C-alpha positions as CSV (number, residue, x, y, z in Angstrom):
1,X,52.7,-55.5,193.1
2,X,54.8,-52.9,191.4
3,X,57.0,-50.5,193.5
4,X,55.0,-47.4,192.5
5,X,51.8,-48.9,193.8
6,X,53.5,-49.9,197.0
7,X,54.9,-46.4,197.5
8,X,51.5,-44.8,196.9
9,X,49.9,-47.1,199.5
10,X,52.6,-46.4,202.0
11,X,52.2,-42.6,201.6
12,X,48.4,-42.9,201.9
13,X,48.8,-45.0,205.1
14,X,51.3,-42.5,206.5
15,X,49.0,-39.6,205.7
16,X,46.0,-41.2,207.4
17,X,48.1,-42.1,210.5
18,X,49.4,-38.5,210.8
19,X,45.9,-37.1,210.3
20,X,44.6,-39.3,213.0
21,X,47.4,-38.3,215.4
22,X,47.0,-34.6,214.7
23,X,43.2,-34.8,215.3
24,X,43.6,-36.9,218.4
25,X,46.3,-35.1,220.2
26,X,47.0,-31.6,218.7
27,X,43.6,-30.4,217.4
28,X,41.7,-28.8,220.3
29,X,38.3,-30.4,220.6
30,X,35.2,-28.4,221.1
31,X,34.2,-28.0,224.7
32,X,31.3,-30.1,225.7
33,X,28.6,-28.5,227.9
34,X,28.7,-30.1,231.3
35,X,25.3,-31.2,232.5
36,X,24.5,-30.3,236.1
37,X,22.6,-32.6,238.4
38,X,20.1,-29.9,239.3
39,X,20.2,-26.5,241.1
40,X,22.1,-27.7,244.2
41,X,24.9,-29.6,242.4
42,X,24.7,-33.0,244.1
43,X,28.4,-33.8,243.5
44,X,27.9,-36.3,240.8
45,X,30.9,-35.1,238.7
């Protein structure tokens, strides 16, 4: 494999890894709506 192809693959892999880490830990996920157990809140959560 030539050096330029290796460098391109390394940069693509690095970019994908950084994107994953940013989405996993830094990006604030949308809040999920908590489902209640009914009107009296049975304490299931």
